[in-house]
C-alpha positions as CSV (number, residue, x, y, z in Angstrom):
1,M,0.0,0.0,0.0
2,K,1.3,3.4,-1.0
3,T,1.7,5.8,2.0
4,Y,1.9,9.6,1.6
5,K,3.5,11.8,4.2
6,I,1.4,14.9,4.6
7,A,2.3,18.0,6.6
8,V,-0.9,19.5,8.0
9,I,-0.8,23.1,9.0
10,P,-4.3,24.1,10.2
11,G,-3.2,27.7,10.9
12,D,-5.6,30.2,12.3
13,G,-9.3,30.8,12.7
14,I,-11.6,28.7,10.6
15,G,-8.5,27.0,9.0
16,V,-8.4,24.6,12.0
17,E,-12.1,23.7,11.5
18,V,-12.1,23.2,7.8
19,I,-8.9,21.2,7.7
20,N,-10.2,18.9,10.4
21,A,-13.3,18.3,8.2
22,A,-11.2,17.9,5.1
23,W,-8.9,15.4,6.7
24,N,-11.8,13.2,7.7
25,V,-13.0,13.1,4.1
26,L,-9.4,12.4,2.8
27,R,-9.1,9.5,5.2
28,V,-12.2,7.9,3.8
29,A,-11.0,8.3,0.2
30,A,-7.7,6.7,1.2
31,D,-9.6,3.7,2.8
32,H,-11.7,3.3,-0.3
33,F,-9.0,3.4,-2.8
34,G,-6.2,1.5,-1.2
35,F,-3.6,4.1,-0.1
36,A,-2.6,5.7,3.2
37,L,-2.2,9.2,4.4
38,D,0.3,9.7,7.3
39,S,-0.2,13.2,8.7
40,T,2.0,15.3,10.9
41,E,0.3,18.4,12.3
42,L,2.3,21.5,12.6
43,D,1.1,24.3,14.8
44,W,2.6,27.1,12.8
45,S,0.3,30.1,12.9
46,C,-0.2,33.6,14.3
47,N,-0.5,32.1,17.7
48,Y,2.8,30.4,17.2
49,Y,4.2,33.8,16.2
50,L,3.0,35.4,19.4
51,K,4.7,32.8,21.5
52,H,8.0,32.5,19.5
53,G,8.3,35.7,17.5
54,R,8.3,33.9,14.1
55,M,5.6,32.2,12.1
56,M,7.5,28.9,11.9
57,P,10.7,27.4,13.4
58,E,14.0,28.5,12.0
59,D,14.4,25.0,10.4
60,G,10.7,24.9,9.3
61,I,11.6,24.6,5.6
62,E,13.9,21.8,6.3
63,Q,11.2,20.0,8.3
64,L,8.8,20.3,5.3
65,R,11.3,18.7,2.9
66,E,10.5,15.2,4.0
67,F,6.8,15.4,3.2
68,D,5.0,14.5,-0.1
69,A,2.6,17.4,0.2
70,I,1.4,20.2,2.5
71,L,-2.2,20.8,3.4
72,L,-2.7,24.3,4.8
73,G,-5.8,25.7,6.4
74,A,-5.5,29.5,6.7
75,V,-3.1,32.0,8.1
76,G,-3.9,35.3,9.6
77,W,-5.1,37.1,12.7
78,P,-4.7,40.8,11.9
79,D,-5.8,42.0,15.3
80,S,-2.6,40.4,16.8
81,V,-0.2,40.0,13.8
82,P,-0.1,42.2,10.7
83,D,-1.0,40.4,7.5
84,S,2.3,41.4,6.1
85,V,4.1,39.5,8.9
86,S,2.0,36.4,8.6
87,L,2.2,36.3,4.8
88,H,6.0,36.9,4.6
89,G,6.7,34.6,7.6
90,L,5.0,31.5,6.3
91,L,3.2,31.3,3.0
92,L,5.7,33.2,0.8
93,P,8.8,31.4,2.2
94,I,7.2,28.0,1.6
95,R,6.2,29.0,-2.0
96,K,9.7,30.3,-2.8
97,A,11.7,27.6,-1.0
98,F,10.0,24.8,-2.9
99,D,9.6,26.8,-6.1
100,L,5.8,26.4,-6.1
101,Y,5.5,28.6,-9.1
102,A,2.1,27.4,-10.4
103,N,-0.9,28.5,-8.4
104,V,-3.9,26.7,-9.8
105,R,-7.4,27.9,-9.0
106,P,-10.4,26.0,-10.4
107,H,-13.5,28.2,-10.8
108,R,-16.6,26.1,-11.5
109,L,-20.2,26.2,-10.4
110,L,-21.0,22.9,-8.6
111,A,-24.4,21.4,-9.2
112,G,-27.1,23.1,-7.2
113,V,-25.1,26.2,-6.5
114,L,-26.6,29.4,-7.9
115,G,-23.8,32.0,-8.4
116,P,-24.5,35.7,-8.6
117,L,-24.4,35.7,-12.4
118,R,-27.2,33.1,-12.5
119,T,-25.3,31.1,-15.2
120,P,-25.0,27.4,-15.0
121,D,-21.9,26.9,-17.1
122,F,-19.2,28.9,-15.3
123,D,-15.9,27.0,-15.6
124,I,-12.6,28.8,-15.8
125,L,-9.2,27.5,-14.7
126,C,-6.9,30.3,-13.5
127,I,-3.1,29.8,-13.5
128,R,-1.3,32.4,-11.4
129,E,2.5,32.8,-11.4
130,N,3.4,32.3,-7.8
131,T,7.0,33.1,-7.1
132,E,8.0,36.4,-8.8
133,G,6.4,39.3,-10.4
134,E,4.7,41.9,-8.2
135,Y,5.0,39.9,-5.0
136,C,8.7,39.1,-5.1
137,G,9.4,41.4,-2.2
138,A,12.0,43.7,-3.9
139,G,11.9,47.2,-2.5
140,G,12.0,49.2,0.6
141,R,11.1,52.4,2.5
142,L,13.2,55.4,3.2
143,H,12.7,58.2,5.7
144,Q,9.9,56.4,7.4
145,G,7.4,58.5,9.3
146,T,8.6,61.8,7.8
147,P,6.9,63.9,5.1
148,E,9.7,62.9,2.8
149,E,9.0,59.2,3.1
150,V,9.5,57.1,0.0
151,A,8.3,53.5,-0.6
152,V,9.5,51.5,-3.6
153,E,8.1,48.1,-4.6
154,T,9.7,46.6,-7.7
155,A,8.1,43.9,-9.8
156,I,10.6,41.4,-11.2
157,F,9.8,39.2,-14.2
158,T,12.3,36.8,-15.7
159,R,12.0,35.2,-19.1
160,R,12.4,31.8,-17.4
161,G,9.6,32.5,-14.9
162,V,7.2,33.8,-17.5
163,E,7.9,31.0,-20.0
164,R,7.4,28.2,-17.5
165,I,4.1,29.4,-16.2
166,L,2.8,29.9,-19.7
167,R,3.9,26.5,-20.7
168,F,2.1,25.0,-17.7
169,G,-1.0,27.0,-18.7
170,F,-0.8,25.7,-22.3
171,E,-0.5,22.1,-21.1
172,Q,-3.7,22.6,-19.0
173,A,-5.5,24.2,-22.0
174,R,-4.6,21.1,-24.0
175,R,-6.4,18.9,-21.4
176,R,-9.4,21.1,-21.3
177,R,-11.1,23.0,-24.2
178,G,-8.0,24.2,-26.0
179,R,-8.2,27.9,-25.3
180,L,-5.7,30.1,-23.3
181,A,-6.1,33.7,-22.3
182,S,-2.8,35.5,-21.5
183,V,-3.3,38.5,-19.2
184,T,-1.1,41.6,-19.0
185,K,-1.3,45.4,-18.9
186,S,1.3,45.9,-21.6
187,N,-0.3,49.2,-22.8
188,A,0.7,50.8,-19.5
189,Q,3.6,48.6,-18.2
190,K,6.0,48.7,-21.2
191,F,8.8,46.5,-19.9
192,T,7.5,43.6,-17.7
193,M,4.2,43.1,-19.4
194,V,5.6,43.5,-22.9
195,L,8.1,40.8,-22.0
196,W,5.2,38.6,-21.0
197,D,3.4,39.3,-24.3
198,E,6.6,38.5,-26.3
199,V,7.1,35.2,-24.4
200,T,3.4,34.3,-25.0
201,E,3.9,34.7,-28.7
202,T,7.0,32.6,-28.7
203,V,5.6,29.8,-26.5
204,S,2.4,29.7,-28.5
205,C,4.3,28.4,-31.5
206,D,4.9,25.1,-29.7
207,Y,1.1,24.7,-29.1
208,P,-0.6,25.2,-32.5
209,D,-3.6,23.3,-31.2
210,V,-4.3,25.9,-28.5
211,E,-6.2,29.0,-29.4
212,V,-4.4,32.0,-27.7
213,T,-5.9,35.4,-26.9
214,R,-4.1,38.2,-25.2
215,Y,-6.1,40.5,-22.9
216,H,-5.4,43.5,-20.7
217,V,-6.3,42.7,-17.1
218,D,-9.1,45.2,-16.9
219,A,-10.7,43.8,-20.1
220,V,-10.5,40.2,-18.9
221,A,-12.0,41.2,-15.5
222,A,-15.0,42.5,-17.3
223,R,-15.1,39.4,-19.4
224,F,-15.2,37.2,-16.3
225,I,-18.6,38.8,-15.6
226,M,-20.0,39.6,-19.0
227,Q,-18.7,36.7,-21.1
228,P,-17.3,33.9,-18.8
229,D,-18.1,31.2,-21.4
230,S,-15.5,32.8,-23.7
231,L,-12.7,31.9,-21.2
232,D,-11.2,28.5,-20.5
233,V,-7.6,28.7,-19.1
234,V,-6.4,32.1,-17.9
235,V,-2.7,32.7,-17.2
236,A,-1.7,35.8,-15.3
237,S,1.1,37.3,-13.1
238,N,1.1,37.1,-9.4
239,L,-0.9,40.3,-8.7
240,F,-3.3,40.0,-11.6
241,G,-3.9,36.4,-10.9
242,D,-4.6,37.2,-7.3
243,I,-7.3,39.7,-8.2
244,L,-8.9,37.7,-11.0
245,T,-9.2,34.6,-8.8
246,D,-11.1,36.5,-6.2
247,I,-13.5,37.5,-9.0
248,G,-13.7,33.9,-10.0
249,A,-14.4,32.7,-6.5
250,A,-17.2,35.2,-6.1
251,I,-18.8,34.1,-9.3
252,Q,-18.6,30.4,-8.4
253,G,-20.6,31.0,-5.2
254,G,-18.1,32.7,-2.8
255,L,-14.9,32.1,-1.0
256,G,-16.3,28.9,0.6
257,F,-15.6,27.2,-2.8
258,A,-12.2,28.8,-3.4
259,A,-9.7,25.9,-3.6
260,S,-6.1,26.2,-4.7
261,A,-3.0,24.2,-5.4
262,N,0.6,25.7,-5.2
263,L,2.5,23.4,-7.4
264,N,6.1,22.6,-8.4
265,P,5.1,20.7,-11.6
266,A,8.5,19.0,-11.7
267,G,7.8,17.4,-8.3
268,R,10.9,18.8,-6.6
269,G,9.8,19.1,-2.9
270,P,6.3,19.1,-1.5
271,S,3.5,21.1,-3.2
272,M,1.0,22.9,-1.0
273,F,-2.8,22.9,-1.1
274,E,-5.0,25.4,0.6
275,P,-8.5,26.9,0.6
276,V,-8.0,30.6,0.1
277,H,-10.9,32.0,2.1
278,G,-8.6,33.3,4.8
279,S,-8.9,32.7,8.5
280,A,-12.2,34.6,8.9
281,P,-11.7,35.5,12.6
282,D,-15.3,36.6,12.9
283,L,-16.5,33.1,12.1
284,A,-13.8,31.2,14.0
285,G,-15.1,28.9,16.8
286,H,-18.7,28.7,15.6
287,G,-18.3,25.5,13.6
288,K,-20.2,26.9,10.7
289,A,-17.5,27.6,8.1
290,N,-18.0,26.2,4.7
291,P,-15.5,23.3,4.3
292,L,-16.0,22.7,0.6
293,A,-12.9,24.8,-0.5
294,A,-10.8,22.7,1.9
295,L,-12.3,19.5,0.6
296,W,-11.7,20.6,-3.0
297,S,-8.1,21.5,-2.1
298,G,-7.7,18.0,-0.6
299,A,-9.0,16.5,-3.9
300,L,-6.4,18.6,-5.8
301,M,-3.7,17.2,-3.5
302,L,-4.8,13.6,-4.2
303,E,-4.8,14.4,-8.0
304,H,-1.2,15.8,-7.7
305,L,-0.1,12.7,-5.8
306,G,-1.5,10.5,-8.6
307,E,-4.6,9.2,-6.6
308,Y,-7.0,10.2,-9.3
309,L,-9.8,7.9,-8.2
310,G,-9.8,9.3,-4.7
311,S,-9.7,12.8,-6.0
312,R,-12.6,12.2,-8.4
313,A,-14.7,10.5,-5.7
314,I,-14.4,13.5,-3.4
315,L,-15.4,16.0,-6.1
316,E,-18.3,13.8,-7.3
317,A,-19.6,13.4,-3.7
318,M,-19.3,17.2,-3.1
319,E,-21.3,17.9,-6.2
320,K,-24.0,15.4,-5.2
321,V,-24.3,17.0,-1.8
322,T,-24.6,20.5,-3.3
323,A,-27.1,19.3,-5.9
324,A,-29.3,17.9,-3.2
325,G,-29.2,21.2,-1.4
326,D,-30.3,20.0,2.0
327,V,-26.9,20.3,3.8
328,K,-25.7,23.9,3.5
329,T,-23.6,26.2,5.7
330,P,-24.9,29.7,6.5
331,D,-22.9,31.3,3.7
332,L,-25.1,29.4,1.3
333,G,-28.4,30.1,3.1
334,G,-28.5,27.0,5.3
335,T,-27.9,26.1,8.9
336,A,-25.5,23.1,8.7
337,A,-22.3,23.0,10.6
338,T,-18.9,22.5,9.1
339,N,-18.8,18.8,10.1
340,D,-22.3,18.2,8.8
341,V,-21.2,19.1,5.3
342,A,-18.1,16.9,5.6
343,N,-20.2,14.0,7.0
344,A,-22.7,14.4,4.1
345,V,-19.8,14.1,1.6
346,I,-18.5,11.1,3.4
347,A,-21.9,9.4,3.4
348,Q,-22.2,10.1,-0.4
349,M,-18.8,8.6,-1.0
350,R,-19.8,5.5,0.9
351,V,-23.0,5.2,-1.1
352,S,-21.2,5.6,-4.4
353,R,-18.6,3.0,-3.3
354,L,-21.3,0.5,-2.4
355,E,-23.0,1.1,-5.8
356,H,-19.7,0.6,-7.6
357,L,-19.0,-2.7,-5.7
358,S,-22.4,-4.1,-6.3
359,S,-22.5,-3.2,-10.1
């Protein structure tokens, strides 16, 4: 039996609740499909920071190297720790240390979920460059606190970084509907974004079977809302991808559905999987957070590990639960608890498993 070592970082707020629910679902998938998940829980969080003055131990990255994947809940408690500290102390170091350059965000309306656009066929896969660009951390501040204060934040784009994220996007487009949207703002940013456009043109020659369209980010943001069926795979820089994926999450029903994978497609080091709804301090402790984004992220983790049947079983069970519509958390207009939704997904997985065995 194949055993996968998983680092589980529940983090802060509702992250703890949704990861607990997701792990229960993942264990059932493992039991059904003949593999094992060996978890090690790490308490790295804002609470850890308040005790130790850092978001993770000094050797945290080295600790993570031994794992096959990382499952992260949510990080952030802005009343106690600035978001800039929590982000740069945990998430960004992990992404950079393991070169998790491909951030994958599936945006799809599950059956029974009525998004704000009232369209049944919303299905866009966003690919966000995850390690350089606008979030690379190059810059600084001078004369802080004075009228002469200056702040500089420099976006850094490399041909290697742009080319590899575009190639990853083209490969995804080949597996889907054969269309790729490359997003820039090259009319205003004449160096970095023009480089991106040029690399798009070059790489597209290797994928003649993929239809390529270049969009400015403002135009594609409008297209998400007005013509979402015209989009399939969308590839964007760190900042633009961050913004567009929040639009996508809103259209698919809210952040409770916002799953993500932070991948090193070459498999060097562990990739990281996380719901991106944040820690939601106002909801923490009530047991009512929507766990579907965490379950979906867990399914993405199984897919990355090669456990395709387990991944598909989770997604199919989720969709049957949302289609039935009788187990919904408050964000979807229901009264169900976090664990109620997870248990409903587990029950559906067991039903499907029995049906498969008896057929």
